[in-house]
N, C-alpha and C positions, 0 to 999 in steps of 0.2 A: 604175725602178720593182723594189723588192726582191724575189726570190724568194717565196714563202711553201709550206705544206707542203697537202695533202688539207683540210686544215680551219681554209686562208687563216690559219694563223699564220707570221709574218715570224720570219727567222733573229733578229731584237730580242723577239718575243712569247716564244719557245722559253729563248732565255737567263736572261731574267726567270722563269721557271719550273723552269730544270733548273740552268742556270749558276753560274760564278764569277762575281766582279768582273771580273778581266779579261777576261773575255767577253764580255760585256757593256757595258763600253767600249767593248770595237771593235766590239760591233754597235750599238755608238748615233750612232758615226761614220760608222757604212755607214750607214745606216737614209733610206732618202728620203719617206716617207711615215708619221708619225709616229700616223697618223689616219687610217691604213686598219684597219679591222674584221674579225676574223675570222667565224667562222659562228654565234660564239655575240653577235656584234655586241660583244665586248672586244679595245679598241686596247693599245696599248704602256701608257698608261697607264696603264690599271687593272687590268691585270697589276698593274704596277709595285707600285700601294696594295697589289695582297693581299697581294702577295710582301710587300714590303718592302722593295725593292730600286728605288735610284740614283733618286728617283721625283722627286727636283730636276730631276732632268738630263734627265728626257723631260719631264717640265712646263714646263718650260720650252721645248721645242722644237715644246708640243702644240698646233695650231690652233684644235680642236673641243672644247670644255670641254660640249656639249652632246647629244652625242654620248649614244648609250643600247645598253646590250649587253641580252641576251637576254630578261632579265627586266626591263629600263624602269630599270634604274640606271644617273646618270651620275656619275664620279667621284667629283664632290659626295659622293653617298649611298657609295659606295663607302668615302671617305676617313671618313664618320663611320661605317660601320659596319665597319669598318677599328682605330676608337680613331686616326685619323695624324689628329688637332687641326691642328696644324701646314699639312698638307697642306688641308686641307678649307679652312680661312682664307685660305688663297696661292688658289688655287679661285676663292673670292667673292672675293678682291680681283682680282685675273685676268677676270673675269668673273660680276659679281653679279645678273647673270640666273638662272645655277645655280640659286639660292636659291629659282627659281620656279617647276623643275619637275619635277613627278610623277611616282614609277614605274609600272606598270603595275597595280597595284592602288588608285592614289591618293595612290599617301603622297607627300607634300612630305616637302624638305630637315627641315625643323622637322619634322615627326612621328616622320622618324625618327630623329633627335637626341632626341624624345625617348623615341625607344622605347628608344633606347642606355640613357640618362641622361646625355647630355654639357652638361653645364650652361654652357660657352664657346660652344659651336656654337649652343646655344637661344641663347645671346641675340647671338651674333655675327648671328643671324638674323633676330631682333628688333629689330635695330638696323637691316637692314637695309629693316624696313620690308614684309616678308615679310604674307599673308594668315594671320591666326593664328584663323581663321574659317571654317577650309578644314575640308572633309569628305573622309575616301577614300574611295572603293566599299563598303567597310562601313559607312558611315555615322559613324566614327572622329572624332575631334578630339585636338589637342595637349596636350588634356586627358583623354582616354581613353588615348591611348598612354603619358604620364608615366606613368599609373596601371598600365597592361599594359606597363614596361617594366623597366629596370633599374639607376632609381635611384627608389625613395619617394620620399624627402628631396627631390626638385625640386616635387614636387604644387602647394606653395604656389603658390610661384613662377609656373612654369604656370600654374596659374588664374588668376591676377596677366595676365599677358599673354594670357589668352586674354578675359578681359574685358576690360579696357583696350584691344588690340585690335594696339596700342601701343607702344614703347618710352617710356618718356618717366621721368623724375627722378624718380619715387617709388622706380624697383626700382635705388638705391640701397639699398635694407633687406635685398636680395636678392644683399647681396658675400662673405656666407660661404661655405667651402669646401662643400660638397657632394660 
């Protein structure tokens, strides 16, 4: 097992936050447990997503995509928040069940995507068949989330998804840019 510092950070985790690509590459080669979490619950993939470094190399070696950090966020939710759409889609491809994991506030990934205004991820999650009627711990739905979010142009599409409860052929009318 790779040694960790007093906070549970492996050399790879530290390199992702602080170092050059060469150091990160060396640490990836030496890492034995990509699922190991530090005291904040973050694993190497979560740190890679937050810092935008070597995400694909680490994602390919991460087994537990359902792990949560101390805020209850999974790598999927961090990818959505960080606007790393291709990473979020790859996580969904590898483990579609991550689409159904809520954070500690009860926000589902589709709610997070609505807050962040990420149309592509909203559509991907709706196609998977997530619960579009779910409410978070404050009673908010995806309609509330998009209203509070960063892209109000998505409101009509999200209301349609919320009313329909699933992805369907009528969604084609929302194919424009948002």
